[in-house]
TIRO-2110 file (N, C-alpha, C; in Angstrom, 1 decimal):
// TIRO-2110
118.7, 122.0, 96.6, N, 1, A
117.7, 120.6, 95.9, CA, 1, A
116.2, 121.1, 96.7, C, 1, A
115.5, 120.9, 96.1, N, 2, A
114.0, 121.3, 96.4, CA, 2, A
113.9, 119.8, 97.3, C, 2, A
112.8, 120.0, 98.7, N, 3, A
112.3, 119.3, 99.3, CA, 3, A
112.0, 117.7, 98.5, C, 3, A
112.3, 116.7, 99.2, N, 4, A
111.9, 115.1, 98.8, CA, 4, A
110.3, 114.9, 98.6, C, 4, A
109.8, 115.0, 97.4, N, 5, A
108.4, 114.8, 97.3, CA, 5, A
108.0, 113.5, 97.3, C, 5, A
109.0, 112.8, 97.4, N, 6, A
108.5, 111.3, 97.6, CA, 6, A
108.9, 110.6, 98.4, C, 6, A
109.3, 111.2, 99.6, N, 7, A
109.8, 110.4, 100.4, CA, 7, A
109.0, 109.4, 101.5, C, 7, A
107.6, 109.4, 100.7, N, 8, A
106.9, 107.7, 101.5, CA, 8, A
107.1, 106.6, 100.8, C, 8, A
108.1, 106.9, 99.6, N, 9, A
108.5, 105.8, 98.9, CA, 9, A
109.2, 104.4, 99.9, C, 9, A
110.2, 105.6, 100.5, N, 10, A
111.2, 105.0, 101.1, CA, 10, A
110.2, 104.0, 102.3, C, 10, A
109.4, 104.7, 102.8, N, 11, A
108.8, 103.8, 104.0, CA, 11, A
107.7, 102.0, 103.2, C, 11, A
107.3, 102.7, 101.8, N, 12, A
106.5, 101.3, 101.0, CA, 12, A
107.7, 100.6, 101.0, C, 12, A
109.0, 101.1, 100.6, N, 13, A
110.4, 100.2, 100.8, CA, 13, A
110.0, 99.3, 101.5, C, 13, A
110.4, 99.6, 102.7, N, 14, A
110.5, 99.1, 103.9, CA, 14, A
110.0, 97.9, 104.2, C, 14, A
108.6, 98.5, 104.1, N, 15, A
106.8, 97.5, 104.3, CA, 15, A
107.1, 96.5, 103.2, C, 15, A
107.5, 96.2, 102.2, N, 16, A
107.4, 95.7, 101.1, CA, 16, A
108.9, 94.5, 101.4, C, 16, A
109.5, 95.4, 101.7, N, 17, A
111.3, 94.5, 101.9, CA, 17, A
110.7, 93.6, 103.0, C, 17, A
110.2, 93.9, 104.3, N, 18, A
110.0, 93.3, 105.2, CA, 18, A
109.0, 91.9, 105.3, C, 18, A
108.4, 92.6, 104.4, N, 19, A
107.1, 91.7, 104.3, CA, 19, A
108.1, 90.3, 102.9, C, 19, A
108.7, 90.8, 102.2, N, 20, A
109.4, 89.5, 101.6, CA, 20, A
110.5, 88.7, 102.3, C, 20, A
111.4, 89.5, 103.4, N, 21, A
111.9, 89.2, 104.0, CA, 21, A
111.1, 87.7, 105.2, C, 21, A
110.1, 88.6, 105.7, N, 22, A
109.1, 87.4, 106.4, CA, 22, A
109.0, 86.4, 105.5, C, 22, A
108.2, 86.4, 104.4, N, 23, A
107.9, 85.3, 103.8, CA, 23, A
109.3, 84.5, 102.9, C, 23, A
110.4, 84.3, 103.6, N, 24, A
111.6, 83.9, 103.2, CA, 24, A
112.4, 84.1, 102.4, C, 24, A
112.1, 84.9, 101.6, N, 25, A
112.4, 85.3, 100.5, CA, 25, A
114.5, 86.1, 100.5, C, 25, A
114.5, 86.0, 102.0, N, 26, A
116.2, 86.5, 102.1, CA, 26, A
116.6, 85.9, 102.9, C, 26, A
116.3, 84.5, 102.9, N, 27, A
116.6, 83.9, 103.7, CA, 27, A
116.9, 82.2, 103.1, C, 27, A
117.9, 81.4, 103.9, N, 28, A
118.0, 79.6, 103.2, CA, 28, A
117.1, 78.9, 103.6, C, 28, A
116.3, 78.2, 102.7, N, 29, A
115.2, 77.7, 103.2, CA, 29, A
115.7, 76.3, 104.2, C, 29, A
116.7, 75.8, 104.4, N, 30, A
117.3, 75.2, 104.8, CA, 30, A
118.1, 75.3, 106.5, C, 30, A
118.1, 76.5, 106.4, N, 31, A
119.0, 77.0, 108.0, CA, 31, A
118.5, 78.3, 108.1, C, 31, A
117.8, 79.1, 107.5, N, 32, A
116.9, 79.9, 107.8, CA, 32, A
117.9, 81.0, 107.8, C, 32, A
119.2, 81.8, 107.4, N, 33, A
120.0, 82.2, 107.7, CA, 33, A
120.0, 83.5, 106.9, C, 33, A
120.1, 84.5, 106.9, N, 34, A
120.2, 85.6, 105.3, CA, 34, A
120.9, 85.2, 104.2, C, 34, A
120.5, 85.6, 103.3, N, 35, A
121.3, 84.8, 102.0, CA, 35, A
121.4, 86.7, 101.6, C, 35, A
122.7, 86.1, 100.3, N, 36, A
122.9, 87.5, 99.7, CA, 36, A
122.1, 87.3, 98.6, C, 36, A
121.3, 87.7, 97.7, N, 37, A
120.3, 87.5, 96.7, CA, 37, A
121.6, 87.7, 95.3, C, 37, A
121.5, 87.2, 94.6, N, 38, A
121.5, 87.3, 93.0, CA, 38, A
121.2, 88.4, 92.6, C, 38, A
121.9, 90.0, 92.3, N, 39, A
121.3, 91.0, 91.8, CA, 39, A
121.1, 90.4, 90.7, C, 39, A
121.5, 90.1, 89.4, N, 40, A
121.2, 90.2, 88.1, CA, 40, A
119.7, 89.1, 87.9, C, 40, A
119.6, 88.3, 89.1, N, 41, A
118.6, 86.9, 89.0, CA, 41, A
117.3, 88.3, 89.5, C, 41, A
117.5, 89.2, 90.3, N, 42, A
116.4, 89.9, 91.3, CA, 42, A
116.1, 91.0, 89.6, C, 42, A
116.9, 91.7, 89.1, N, 43, A
116.6, 92.5, 88.0, CA, 43, A
115.8, 91.6, 87.2, C, 43, A
116.1, 90.6, 86.9, N, 44, A
115.7, 90.1, 85.6, CA, 44, A
113.8, 89.6, 85.7, C, 44, A
114.2, 88.9, 87.6, N, 45, A
112.8, 88.9, 87.9, CA, 45, A
111.7, 89.9, 87.7, C, 45, A
111.9, 91.0, 87.6, N, 46, A
111.1, 92.6, 87.6, CA, 46, A
110.6, 92.5, 86.2, C, 46, A
111.9, 92.4, 85.3, N, 47, A
111.8, 92.6, 83.8, CA, 47, A
110.7, 91.5, 83.4, C, 47, A
110.6, 90.5, 84.5, N, 48, A
109.5, 89.2, 83.3, CA, 48, A
108.4, 89.7, 83.6, C, 48, A
108.5, 90.5, 84.7, N, 49, A
107.1, 91.0, 85.5, CA, 49, A
106.4, 92.4, 84.1, C, 49, A
107.4, 92.5, 83.8, N, 50, A
107.0, 93.5, 82.7, CA, 50, A
106.7, 92.6, 81.5, C, 50, A
107.2, 91.5, 80.9, N, 51, A
107.0, 91.3, 79.8, CA, 51, A
105.4, 90.6, 80.2, C, 51, A
105.3, 90.1, 81.5, N, 52, A
103.8, 89.5, 81.6, CA, 52, A
103.0, 90.5, 81.5, C, 52, A
103.1, 91.9, 82.1, N, 53, A
102.5, 92.8, 81.4, CA, 53, A
102.1, 93.1, 80.3, C, 53, A
103.1, 93.0, 79.4, N, 54, A
103.0, 93.5, 77.8, CA, 54, A
101.8, 92.3, 77.2, C, 54, A
101.9, 91.5, 77.8, N, 55, A
100.9, 89.6, 77.3, CA, 55, A
99.7, 90.5, 78.1, C, 55, A
99.2, 90.8, 78.8, N, 56, A
98.5, 91.4, 79.7, CA, 56, A
97.7, 92.1, 78.5, C, 56, A
98.5, 93.3, 78.1, N, 57, A
98.1, 94.0, 77.1, CA, 57, A
97.9, 93.7, 75.7, C, 57, A
98.7, 92.7, 75.5, N, 58, A
98.6, 92.0, 74.3, CA, 58, A
97.3, 91.5, 73.6, C, 58, A
97.2, 90.8, 75.6, N, 59, A
95.6, 89.5, 74.8, CA, 59, A
94.5, 90.3, 75.4, C, 59, A
94.3, 91.7, 76.2, N, 60, A
93.6, 91.9, 76.8, CA, 60, A
92.7, 91.6, 77.8, C, 60, A
93.2, 90.8, 78.8, N, 61, A
93.0, 90.3, 79.6, CA, 61, A
92.7, 90.4, 81.4, C, 61, A
92.3, 90.0, 82.0, N, 62, A
92.1, 90.0, 83.4, CA, 62, A
93.1, 89.4, 83.9, C, 62, A
93.7, 89.6, 85.1, N, 63, A
94.8, 88.4, 86.1, CA, 63, A
94.2, 87.4, 86.5, C, 63, A
94.5, 86.0, 86.6, N, 64, A
94.4, 84.7, 87.1, CA, 64, A
93.9, 84.8, 88.0, C, 64, A
94.5, 85.2, 89.1, N, 65, A
94.5, 85.3, 90.4, CA, 65, A
93.8, 86.8, 91.6, C, 65, A
93.8, 87.7, 90.5, N, 66, A
92.9, 88.9, 91.2, CA, 66, A
91.9, 89.3, 89.6, C, 66, A
91.0, 88.5, 89.2, N, 67, A
90.2, 88.4, 88.7, CA, 67, A
89.3, 90.1, 87.9, C, 67, A
89.3, 90.8, 89.1, N, 68, A
88.6, 92.0, 89.5, CA, 68, A
89.8, 92.8, 88.9, C, 68, A
90.9, 92.6, 88.4, N, 69, A
92.0, 93.4, 88.0, CA, 69, A
92.6, 93.0, 86.5, C, 69, A
92.6, 93.9, 85.8, N, 70, A
93.8, 93.6, 84.7, CA, 70, A
94.8, 93.2, 84.7, C, 70, A
95.3, 92.2, 84.0, N, 71, A
96.9, 91.4, 84.0, CA, 71, A
98.1, 92.1, 84.0, C, 71, A
97.7, 93.0, 83.0, N, 72, A
98.6, 94.5, 82.5, CA, 72, A
99.1, 95.1, 84.0, C, 72, A
97.4, 95.8, 84.7, N, 73, A
97.8, 96.3, 86.2, CA, 73, A
98.6, 95.2, 87.3, C, 73, A
98.3, 94.3, 87.7, N, 74, A
98.6, 92.8, 88.3, CA, 74, A
100.3, 93.1, 88.1, C, 74, A
100.8, 93.1, 87.1, N, 75, A
101.9, 92.4, 86.4, CA, 75, A
103.2, 93.7, 86.6, C, 75, A
102.2, 95.1, 86.6, N, 76, A
102.8, 96.1, 86.8, CA, 76, A
103.7, 96.4, 88.7, C, 76, A
102.3, 95.9, 89.3, N, 77, A
102.5, 95.9, 90.5, CA, 77, A
103.1, 94.7, 91.2, C, 77, A
103.4, 93.9, 90.4, N, 78, A
104.5, 92.8, 90.7, CA, 78, A
105.3, 93.1, 90.6, C, 78, A
106.0, 93.9, 89.5, N, 79, A
107.2, 94.4, 89.1, CA, 79, A
107.6, 95.5, 90.1, C, 79, A
106.5, 96.6, 90.6, N, 80, A
107.4, 97.2, 91.6, CA, 80, A
107.7, 96.8, 92.5, C, 80, A
106.8, 95.5, 93.4, N, 81, A
106.8, 94.7, 94.4, CA, 81, A
108.4, 94.2, 94.0, C, 81, A
108.6, 93.6, 93.1, N, 82, A
110.4, 93.0, 93.1, CA, 82, A
111.5, 94.0, 93.2, C, 82, A
111.2, 95.6, 92.3, N, 83, A
112.1, 96.4, 92.5, CA, 83, A
112.2, 97.2, 94.0, C, 83, A
110.9, 97.2, 95.0, N, 84, A
110.8, 97.6, 96.1, CA, 84, A
111.5, 97.1, 96.7, C, 84, A
111.2, 95.3, 97.0, N, 85, A
112.4, 94.9, 97.4, CA, 85, A
114.0, 94.6, 97.4, C, 85, A
114.3, 94.7, 95.9, N, 86, A
115.9, 95.4, 95.8, CA, 86, A
116.7, 96.0, 96.2, C, 86, A
115.6, 97.2, 96.5, N, 87, A
116.2, 98.6, 97.2, CA, 87, A
116.0, 98.6, 98.3, C, 87, A
115.2, 97.6, 99.0, N, 88, A
115.0, 97.5, 100.8, CA, 88, A
115.9, 96.4, 100.8, C, 88, A
116.6, 95.2, 100.2, N, 89, A
117.8, 94.1, 100.2, CA, 89, A
118.6, 95.3, 100.1, C, 89, A
118.8, 96.1, 99.6, N, 90, A
120.2, 97.0, 99.3, CA, 90, A
120.7, 98.2, 99.5, C, 90, A
119.4, 98.6, 100.6, N, 91, A
119.8, 99.7, 101.6, CA, 91, A
119.9, 101.1, 100.5, C, 91, A
119.0, 100.9, 99.4, N, 92, A
118.8, 102.2, 98.6, CA, 92, A
118.6, 102.8, 99.2, C, 92, A
118.3, 104.5, 98.4, N, 93, A
117.3, 105.7, 98.9, CA, 93, A
116.6, 105.6, 97.6, C, 93, A
115.7, 105.1, 97.8, N, 94, A
114.9, 104.9, 96.3, CA, 94, A
114.0, 106.5, 96.4, C, 94, A
113.3, 106.9, 97.1, N, 95, A
112.6, 108.3, 97.3, CA, 95, A
113.5, 109.5, 97.0, C, 95, A
115.3, 109.3, 97.2, N, 96, A
116.2, 110.4, 97.0, CA, 96, A
116.7, 110.4, 95.7, C, 96, A
116.8, 109.1, 95.2, N, 97, A
117.3, 108.9, 94.0, CA, 97, A
116.3, 109.3, 93.0, C, 97, A
114.7, 109.2, 93.2, N, 98, A
114.1, 109.5, 92.3, CA, 98, A
113.3, 110.6, 92.1, C, 98, A
113.4, 111.3, 93.1, N, 99, A
113.6, 112.8, 93.5, CA, 99, A
114.7, 113.9, 93.1, C, 99, A
115.5, 113.6, 93.1, N, 100, A
117.1, 113.8, 92.6, CA, 100, A
116.8, 114.3, 90.6, C, 100, A
116.2, 112.2, 90.5, N, 101, A
116.4, 112.3, 89.1, CA, 101, A
115.7, 113.2, 88.8, C, 101, A
114.0, 113.4, 88.9, N, 102, A
113.1, 114.0, 88.3, CA, 102, A
113.2, 115.5, 88.1, C, 102, A
114.3, 116.0, 89.6, N, 103, A
114.9, 117.3, 89.4, CA, 103, A
115.9, 117.5, 87.9, C, 103, A
117.0, 116.5, 88.0, N, 104, A
117.8, 116.9, 86.7, CA, 104, A
116.7, 116.5, 85.6, C, 104, A
115.7, 115.9, 85.4, N, 105, A
115.0, 115.5, 84.4, CA, 105, A
114.4, 117.2, 83.8, C, 105, A
113.8, 117.6, 85.0, N, 106, A
112.8, 118.9, 84.4, CA, 106, A
113.9, 119.4, 83.7, C, 106, A
115.1, 119.5, 83.4, N, 107, A
116.0, 121.0, 83.4, CA, 107, A
116.9, 120.4, 82.2, C, 107, A
116.5, 118.9, 81.4, N, 108, A
117.6, 118.8, 80.3, CA, 108, A
117.4, 118.9, 79.1, C, 108, A
118.1, 119.6, 78.7, N, 109, A
117.6, 119.8, 77.4, CA, 109, A
117.2, 118.9, 75.9, C, 109, A
117.3, 117.4, 76.4, N, 110, A
116.9, 116.4, 75.5, CA, 110, A
115.4, 116.2, 75.6, C, 110, A
114.7, 116.7, 76.9, N, 111, A
113.7, 116.2, 77.2, CA, 111, A
112.7, 117.5, 77.1, C, 111, A
113.2, 118.6, 76.9, N, 112, A
112.4, 119.6, 76.0, CA, 112, A
111.8, 119.4, 74.9, C, 112, A
110.4, 119.8, 75.1, N, 113, A
109.7, 119.9, 73.5, CA, 113, A
110.4, 120.1, 72.6, C, 113, A
111.1, 121.3, 72.5, N, 114, A
111.4, 121.8, 71.2, CA, 114, A
112.6, 121.1, 70.4, C, 114, A
113.0, 120.9, 71.6, N, 115, A
114.7, 119.3, 71.2, CA, 115, A
113.6, 117.8, 70.7, C, 115, A
112.9, 117.6, 71.2, N, 116, A
112.1, 116.4, 70.9, CA, 116, A
111.8, 116.2, 69.4, C, 116, A
111.2, 117.7, 69.2, N, 117, A
110.7, 117.6, 67.7, CA, 117, A
111.5, 118.0, 66.5, C, 117, A
113.3, 118.1, 66.8, N, 118, A
114.2, 118.4, 66.0, CA, 118, A
114.6, 117.0, 65.4, C, 118, A
115.1, 116.8, 63.8, N, 119, A
115.5, 115.7, 63.5, CA, 119, A
116.8, 115.2, 64.3, C, 119, A
116.2, 114.3, 64.8, N, 120, A
117.0, 113.3, 65.6, CA, 120, A
117.5, 113.7, 67.2, C, 120, A
115.9, 114.3, 67.7, N, 121, A
115.6, 114.1, 68.6, CA, 121, A
114.8, 113.1, 69.4, C, 121, A
114.9, 113.0, 70.9, N, 122, A
114.4, 111.9, 71.2, CA, 122, A
112.7, 112.2, 70.9, C, 122, A
111.9, 110.9, 70.0, N, 123, A
110.8, 110.9, 69.6, CA, 123, A
109.7, 110.0, 71.0, C, 123, A
110.7, 109.4, 71.6, N, 124, A
110.0, 108.3, 72.7, CA, 124, A
110.5, 108.5, 74.0, C, 124, A
END
C-alpha cells in the first residue's frame, strides 16, 4: 500500500468534530452528558445538505448567510462538516479509508475508459 496522501484529513475531522462537541451537538442539553447520536439521522442530515446544494445549482443563487459565496458551495461545505463530524464521533479513519478506496478504484476494470465506453458500461 502506498503512503497515505490524505493523512491531513483526520486532523480536519478532529477539529470539526471537537467544534461540534463544544457546540453541544454531542451532549444532552439538560444534563450535558454525552449522547449517542442517531446514525441514520446524522447521515440524512448530510443528504439534506446535498439537496440544498442542488437547490443552489437549480436557482443559481448565493448563500443567504454567506452572500459572497454560492449556495452550492456553502451547502457542500455543510455536508462535509456533517460527514467529518460523523466520522469523528464514530472514530473512523477517514483518511485511511479514502486512501485505500482511491488505490482500489485506480485499478478497477469498470472505471477504465475503454470499459466505460462499452455497451452496459458505467456512463456516469
